[in-house]
C-alpha positions in Angstrom: -1.7 174.7 213.5 0.6 173.0 215.2 -0.3 174.5 218.9 -3.6 173.4 217.9 -1.9 169.5 217.3 -0.1 169.3 220.3 -0.8 166.8 222.6 0.0 168.7 225.7 -3.0 171.2 224.8 -5.3 168.9 224.6 -8.8 168.8 226.6 -9.2 165.0 227.1 -7.3 165.0 230.2 -8.3 161.6 231.1 -5.7 158.5 230.4 -3.5 161.4 231.2 -5.2 162.0 235.1 -6.4 158.8 236.0 -3.1 157.5 235.3 -1.6 159.0 238.3 -4.2 155.8 239.8 -2.8 152.9 242.1 -4.0 150.0 239.2 -6.5 149.2 241.7 -7.9 152.8 242.3 -7.8 152.6 237.8 -9.8 149.6 238.1 -12.8 151.3 240.2 -13.0 154.4 238.8 -12.6 153.4 235.1 -16.6 154.1 235.4 -16.7 157.8 236.6 -13.0 158.0 233.3 -15.4 156.9 231.4 -18.0 159.7 232.6 -15.4 163.0 232.8 -15.1 161.9 229.0 -18.6 162.8 227.5 -17.7 166.1 229.2 -17.8 168.2 226.9 -15.3 170.1 228.1 -12.6 167.0 228.0 -12.6 166.6 224.6 -11.2 167.3 221.9 -12.3 167.2 218.0 -13.7 166.1 216.1 -15.5 164.5 219.2 -15.8 167.9 220.5 -17.4 168.7 216.8 -19.9 166.2 216.7 -21.3 167.2 220.9 -21.0 170.9 220.2 -23.1 170.6 217.3 -25.1 168.5 218.7 -25.8 170.9 221.6 -26.4 174.0 219.8 -29.3 172.5 217.9 -31.1 171.9 221.3 -29.2 175.2 223.8 -30.6 177.8 221.1 -31.2 181.5 222.2 -34.2 181.1 221.5 -34.4 178.6 224.3 -32.6 180.2 226.5 -34.6 183.1 226.3 -38.1 181.3 227.5 -36.0 180.8 230.7 -36.1 184.7 231.2 -38.7 184.8 232.5 -39.1 182.3 235.3 -36.0 183.5 236.3 -37.3 185.9 238.3 -39.7 183.5 240.2 -36.9 180.6 240.9 -35.0 183.4 242.7 -38.2 184.3 244.4 -38.9 180.5 245.5 -34.9 180.6 246.6 -36.0 184.0 248.7 -38.7 182.6 250.0 -36.9 179.1 251.3 -34.0 181.2 252.8 -36.8 182.8 254.9 -38.3 180.2 256.1 -35.0 179.3 257.4 -33.5 182.0 259.3 -34.1 185.3 260.0 -31.2 187.1 258.6 -31.1 185.7 255.0 -27.8 185.1 253.4 -27.9 186.3 249.9 -25.0 184.5 248.4 -25.1 181.1 250.7 -29.7 181.0 250.4 -29.6 182.9 247.1 -26.2 183.1 244.4 -25.0 179.7 245.6 -27.9 178.2 244.4 -29.2 180.2 241.7 -27.5 178.5 239.2 -27.7 175.2 239.7 -32.0 175.5 240.9 -31.8 177.5 237.3 -30.1 174.0 235.1 -32.4 171.7 237.3 -35.7 173.4 236.1 -33.8 173.6 232.2 -33.4 170.0 232.6 -36.4 169.1 233.9 -35.8 168.1 237.2 -38.7 167.8 239.9 -38.1 170.5 242.5 -37.6 168.4 245.6 -33.6 166.7 243.3 -32.8 170.2 243.1 -30.5 169.6 246.0 -29.9 165.8 245.5 -28.6 166.3 242.2 -25.7 169.7 243.6 -24.8 167.4 246.2 -23.5 164.8 243.5 -21.8 167.3 241.0 -19.7 168.3 244.2 -19.3 164.6 245.5 -17.7 164.8 241.2 -15.7 168.0 241.3 -12.9 166.1 244.6 -12.0 163.2 241.4 -11.3 166.5 239.2 -9.9 169.0 241.3 -7.4 166.8 243.7 -3.9 165.4 242.6 -1.5 163.4 244.5 -2.2 160.6 247.3 -5.6 163.5 247.2 -6.4 162.2 243.7 -7.6 158.6 245.6 -9.7 160.7 248.2 -11.1 162.1 245.6 -11.5 159.5 243.2 -13.7 157.6 245.1 -16.1 160.5 246.2 -16.5 161.6 243.1 -17.1 157.5 241.0 -19.5 157.0 244.3 -21.2 159.9 243.1 -21.3 159.3 239.4 -22.9 155.4 240.4 -26.0 157.6 242.2 -26.6 160.6 239.1 -26.0 156.8 236.3 -28.9 155.5 238.6 -30.7 158.4 239.0 -30.7 160.0 235.2 -30.7 157.1 233.2 -33.9 155.9 233.3 -35.2 160.0 232.6 -33.0 160.1 230.1 -34.3 156.9 228.0 -37.8 158.4 229.4 -36.9 161.9 228.2 -36.3 159.8 224.6 -39.6 158.3 224.8 -41.9 161.3 226.0 -39.8 164.4 225.2 -41.0 167.2 226.7 -40.1 171.5 226.1 -36.8 170.5 228.7 -33.6 170.5 227.9 -32.6 166.7 228.3 -35.8 166.2 226.1 -34.1 168.4 223.8 -30.7 166.9 224.1 -32.3 163.6 223.8 -34.1 164.8 219.8 -31.2 167.1 218.7 -29.0 166.0 215.2 -26.5 167.0 213.9 -25.0 165.2 210.2 -27.4 162.3 211.3 -25.3 161.9 215.0 -27.4 161.9 218.0 -26.5 162.0 221.6 -26.1 158.2 223.1 -27.2 156.7 226.9 -23.3 158.2 228.0 -23.1 161.2 225.8 -26.2 162.3 227.3 -25.6 161.7 231.1 -22.5 164.1 230.3 -23.6 166.8 228.9 -26.5 166.1 231.1 -24.2 166.4 234.7 -21.3 169.2 232.7 -24.6 171.6 231.7 -24.6 171.3 235.4 -21.2 171.8 237.0 -20.5 174.2 233.8 
């Protein structure tokens, strides 16, 4: 149990990570830092326990099974698209690199025309998580810009799905409840992005 409680082994690394930045960069990156604190993999109990239990109410094996029959159609769509772009499609580039992101976008209920943009935004977040040293300043600036665009795009969708839920994952997350707890707007955005990245 001592290891579990050791602060050096915490999942919530955002404070220490962003402490490496100069003050001006840290101030500019605060919204992205707060956003990262809502990624399930960046939280510790009791927050992690609460978030995980709410998500498990929405992301059930039954929901995943409902998506299994749709995945071959998504694969065929990606292959058809690749054939239209090249006489010699590359399975890794044209199918494998796009399939997980496309499936998650469909599950989140995002329209097909936004999939590539959503993937570009999430790719923009990665430098803000992976870079270290001087490269972290530029990486966090890129991530902050991507976060702002995602926030502007997703928050109206999240609000609309709270009011008029469907069978998509954003709707299910918005309606999910555990011991009287629901996801707030920041947590909804964080979970939507985290599911895509994970």
